[in-house]
C-alpha positions as semicolon CSV with decimal commas, in nm:
position;residue;x (nm);y (nm);z (nm)
1;M;-0,823;3,488;0,298
2;Y;-0,967;3,248;0,036
3;R;-0,965;2,961;0,288
4;K;-1,183;3,161;0,527
5;V;-1,418;3,255;0,241
6;F;-1,469;2,891;0,143
7;I;-1,519;2,783;0,503
8;N;-1,787;3,053;0,533
9;T;-1,957;2,910;0,224
10;Y;-1,999;2,586;0,415
11;L;-2,123;2,762;0,728
12;K;-2,385;2,960;0,534
13;N;-2,521;2,632;0,401
14;G;-2,563;2,469;0,739
15;F;-2,241;2,271;0,771
16;S;-2,044;2,263;1,097
17;F;-1,716;2,451;1,129
18;D;-1,519;2,129;1,181
19;E;-1,667;1,974;0,867
20;A;-1,608;2,294;0,670
21;K;-1,244;2,323;0,776
22;S;-1,176;1,955;0,715
23;E;-1,327;1,952;0,368
24;V;-1,167;2,276;0,250
25;D;-0,828;2,143;0,356
26;F;-0,905;1,806;0,194
27;A;-0,993;1,979;-0,134
28;L;-0,679;2,194;-0,126
29;E;-0,457;1,893;-0,073
30;T;-0,619;1,653;-0,319
31;L;-0,665;1,907;-0,596
32;F;-0,343;2,106;-0,565
33;N;-0,118;1,929;-0,309
34;F;-0,166;2,245;-0,105
35;T;-0,129;2,178;0,268
36;Y;-0,228;2,373;0,576
37;K;0,143;2,441;0,625
38;D;0,150;2,611;0,282
39;F;-0,142;2,827;0,393
40;M;0,031;2,924;0,717
41;L;0,344;3,018;0,522
42;G;0,138;3,257;0,311
43;K;0,153;3,060;-0,013
44;A;-0,113;3,183;-0,255
45;L;-0,336;2,998;-0,497
46;E;-0,345;3,097;-0,861
47;S;-0,668;3,238;-0,999
48;W;-0,753;2,919;-1,191
49;Q;-0,709;2,717;-0,873
50;I;-0,946;2,945;-0,681
51;T;-1,202;2,912;-0,962
52;K;-1,176;2,534;-0,960
53;L;-1,201;2,516;-0,581
54;K;-1,504;2,744;-0,583
55;K;-1,679;2,519;-0,834
56;V;-1,616;2,211;-0,621
57;I;-1,727;2,372;-0,295
58;D;-2,035;2,530;-0,453
59;E;-2,146;2,188;-0,579
60;R;-2,073;2,028;-0,242
61;T;-2,261;2,283;-0,034
62;K;-2,560;2,317;-0,268
63;T;-2,620;1,949;-0,346
64;H;-2,463;1,769;-0,046
65;R;-2,287;1,537;-0,288
66;P;-1,982;1,404;-0,100
67;I;-1,672;1,606;-0,175
68;Q;-1,472;1,286;-0,229
69;Q;-1,709;1,190;-0,509
70;I;-1,695;1,537;-0,665
71;I;-1,315;1,535;-0,665
72;G;-1,293;1,163;-0,737
73;Q;-1,053;1,079;-0,458
74;A;-1,066;0,975;-0,094
75;Y;-0,815;0,890;0,175
76;F;-0,799;0,549;0,340
77;Y;-0,523;0,433;0,572
78;G;-0,332;0,748;0,485
79;R;-0,335;0,680;0,111
80;R;-0,530;0,821;-0,180
81;F;-0,783;0,609;-0,364
82;F;-0,996;0,690;-0,665
83;V;-1,370;0,678;-0,597
84;D;-1,684;0,746;-0,798
85;E;-2,059;0,698;-0,793
86;Y;-2,012;0,320;-0,829
87;T;-1,793;0,278;-0,520
88;L;-1,855;0,332;-0,152
89;I;-1,643;0,612;-0,008
90;P;-1,399;0,449;0,236
91;R;-1,488;0,508;0,601
92;P;-1,239;0,541;0,888
93;E;-1,419;0,257;1,068
94;T;-1,313;0,016;0,796
95;E;-0,948;0,075;0,884
96;L;-1,009;-0,135;1,197
97;L;-1,106;-0,428;0,973
98;V;-0,779;-0,386;0,785
99;D;-0,584;-0,368;1,112
100;K;-0,728;-0,695;1,240
101;V;-0,685;-0,881;0,912
102;L;-0,324;-0,760;0,896
103;E;-0,259;-0,906;1,241
104;I;-0,386;-1,242;1,121
105;S;-0,200;-1,226;0,789
106;K;0,136;-1,181;0,960
107;E;0,095;-1,523;1,122
108;I;0,039;-1,694;0,785
109;S;0,306;-1,773;0,527
110;N;0,224;-1,602;0,196
111;P;-0,141;-1,543;0,285
112;K;-0,403;-1,562;0,012
113;I;-0,705;-1,337;0,065
114;L;-1,047;-1,298;-0,095
115;D;-1,230;-0,965;-0,063
116;I;-1,603;-0,985;-0,131
117;G;-1,771;-0,665;-0,251
118;T;-1,444;-0,484;-0,307
119;G;-1,579;-0,151;-0,436
120;S;-1,280;0,081;-0,474
121;G;-1,047;-0,202;-0,372
122;C;-0,925;-0,009;-0,070
123;I;-0,935;-0,310;0,165
124;P;-0,729;-0,567;-0,032
125;L;-0,497;-0,303;-0,178
126;T;-0,419;-0,164;0,166
127;L;-0,358;-0,515;0,298
128;I;-0,108;-0,577;0,016
129;L;0,061;-0,241;0,065
130;Q;0,103;-0,316;0,435
131;N;0,208;-0,679;0,386
132;K;0,392;-0,753;0,062
133;D;0,354;-1,130;0,117
134;I;-0,021;-1,109;0,054
135;T;-0,183;-1,201;-0,274
136;A;-0,551;-1,126;-0,318
137;H;-0,857;-1,183;-0,528
138;A;-1,124;-0,913;-0,519
139;V;-1,479;-0,958;-0,644
140;D;-1,773;-0,727;-0,694
141;I;-2,107;-0,744;-0,870
142;S;-2,041;-0,404;-1,032
143;S;-1,823;-0,394;-1,344
144;E;-1,780;-0,018;-1,297
145;A;-1,656;-0,061;-0,941
146;L;-1,406;-0,323;-1,056
147;E;-1,265;-0,082;-1,314
148;T;-1,211;0,176;-1,039
149;A;-1,047;-0,087;-0,817
150;K;-0,810;-0,184;-1,101
151;R;-0,724;0,183;-1,147
152;N;-0,635;0,203;-0,780
153;A;-0,420;-0,110;-0,802
154;L;-0,232;0,042;-1,097
155;F;-0,194;0,373;-0,912
156;H;-0,043;0,198;-0,610
157;N;0,171;-0,029;-0,829
158;V;0,036;-0,359;-0,690
159;L;-0,153;-0,487;-0,994
160;N;0,068;-0,798;-0,997
161;N;-0,043;-0,890;-0,644
162;I;-0,417;-0,887;-0,702
163;S;-0,678;-1,020;-0,943
164;F;-1,022;-0,867;-0,992
165;F;-1,326;-1,043;-1,132
166;K;-1,699;-0,995;-1,144
167;S;-1,890;-1,221;-0,910
168;D;-2,215;-1,218;-0,716
169;L;-2,058;-1,320;-0,384
170;F;-1,908;-1,666;-0,456
171;S;-2,076;-1,726;-0,793
172;N;-1,749;-1,701;-0,991
173;V;-1,508;-1,801;-0,715
174;D;-1,339;-2,140;-0,751
175;E;-1,034;-2,127;-0,523
176;K;-0,968;-2,151;-0,149
177;Y;-0,821;-1,881;0,073
178;D;-0,649;-1,828;0,406
179;I;-0,871;-1,529;0,480
180;I;-1,204;-1,411;0,342
181;V;-1,281;-1,050;0,423
182;S;-1,590;-0,843;0,350
183;N;-1,755;-0,512;0,430
184;P;-2,096;-0,616;0,298
185;P;-2,415;-0,412;0,268
186;Y;-2,573;-0,407;0,615
187;I;-2,834;-0,128;0,624
188;P;-3,197;-0,240;0,597
189;L;-3,364;-0,065;0,304
190;K;-3,642;0,055;0,535
191;E;-3,386;0,282;0,707
192;K;-3,289;0,466;0,388
193;E;-3,489;0,780;0,461
194;N;-3,320;0,818;0,801
195;L;-2,973;0,844;0,650
196;Q;-2,775;1,156;0,564
197;I;-2,836;1,303;0,218
198;E;-2,474;1,228;0,130
199;V;-2,533;0,858;0,189
200;K;-2,887;0,793;0,070
201;N;-2,864;1,006;-0,246
202;Y;-2,507;0,943;-0,360
203;D;-2,354;0,620;-0,227
204;P;-2,430;0,317;-0,450
205;E;-2,738;0,139;-0,314
206;S;-2,592;-0,204;-0,392
207;A;-2,309;-0,135;-0,145
208;L;-2,539;-0,018;0,134
209;F;-2,877;-0,185;0,158
210;T;-3,025;-0,523;0,238
211;K;-3,375;-0,650;0,174
212;D;-3,421;-0,798;0,521
213;D;-3,521;-0,598;0,828
214;L;-3,211;-0,684;1,033
215;G;-2,941;-0,604;0,778
216;I;-2,787;-0,951;0,791
217;E;-2,887;-1,077;0,445
218;F;-2,532;-1,076;0,306
219;Y;-2,367;-1,200;0,625
220;D;-2,598;-1,499;0,607
221;K;-2,523;-1,565;0,240
222;I;-2,147;-1,538;0,291
223;V;-2,128;-1,737;0,615
224;T;-2,328;-2,031;0,482
225;K;-2,086;-2,078;0,189
226;A;-1,756;-1,945;0,321
227;K;-1,625;-2,274;0,457
228;D;-1,623;-2,419;0,106
229;Y;-1,379;-2,146;0,003
230;L;-1,154;-2,138;0,308
231;L;-0,840;-2,343;0,357
232;P;-0,814;-2,550;0,677
233;N;-0,816;-2,316;0,980
234;G;-0,892;-2,024;0,749
235;F;-1,042;-1,699;0,880
236;L;-1,359;-1,506;0,799
237;A;-1,356;-1,132;0,880
238;F;-1,643;-0,885;0,854
239;E;-1,715;-0,522;0,920
240;L;-2,034;-0,492;1,127
241;G;-2,324;-0,253;1,130
242;I;-2,457;-0,111;1,455
243;N;-2,624;-0,370;1,681
244;Q;-2,536;-0,658;1,451
245;S;-2,253;-0,828;1,641
246;A;-2,477;-1,072;1,828
247;L;-2,674;-1,158;1,513
248;V;-2,363;-1,227;1,305
249;S;-2,197;-1,414;1,591
250;D;-2,502;-1,640;1,607
251;L;-2,482;-1,703;1,232
252;L;-2,117;-1,799;1,266
253;Q;-2,181;-2,036;1,553
254;K;-2,469;-2,205;1,370
255;N;-2,232;-2,266;1,077
256;N;-1,964;-2,417;1,301
257;F;-1,717;-2,127;1,297
258;S;-1,508;-2,098;1,612
259;S;-1,270;-1,858;1,790
260;I;-1,514;-1,572;1,736
261;Q;-1,371;-1,232;1,828
262;I;-1,546;-0,894;1,822
263;F;-1,360;-0,561;1,817
264;K;-1,492;-0,213;1,896
265;D;-1,418;0,098;1,693
266;Y;-1,315;0,439;1,832
267;N;-1,680;0,509;1,919
268;S;-1,698;0,188;2,125
269;I;-1,929;0,027;1,867
270;D;-1,883;-0,341;1,781
271;R;-1,733;-0,295;1,435
272;V;-1,532;-0,603;1,335
273;I;-1,597;-0,972;1,386
274;I;-1,345;-1,245;1,305
275;S;-1,392;-1,621;1,323
276;Q;-1,209;-1,934;1,216
277;K;-1,307;-2,240;1,015
């Protein structure tokens, strides 16, 4: 009964049924390890749990603050990660970037990876969890984001496989890597008002927006310096924004990267681009 009541709270506030159902079930699982199977078996929540869930869903539906941020957790690649107002909430599209980097990593002996703009750390941590031979360095300009990423590394018991340090792109990087990976900011600031409330009001601006009109500011900055930090035949892998594959491909070619490959996500959008030094 309570599940239907909370779903109706979403519907009354203009959310779709699919979004309502998904988020209520997400909240039940992350807060109380309560699954849909438990619901079907007639398992009941205690009164304090209902009160807590109501508080979360009331905040979500009234403010449009992302439920992952309210709860402080999100799922990525089937695993839980801590998130907050300093970290971008992991998107399903980014899992394709992880998939493609994993394919490359399996062809390299003891691959060493650099993640630029790590946020919650979900990309390098997932890579390590999927391939125990990987060691990684993860950098971010936000000290707060790095603390969250370290918390995630501790939670997943891979703190020995990864190092975190504050860096504005390559400013504090002094080693070379087999693979450099990044999901950089790629939304032009002029498009901010066209975004969902959840994104424009709550995701960290430093993880989203660029100052240029094409959204390629950070691709340009990374590509022009990446070869100095890649080992021979090393790889550079990016997540892409919509309509940016040709622009980033051109940047890579102008900087003498080769073997450029572009991969589409489940919506048939060019989402990942990989090239080689």
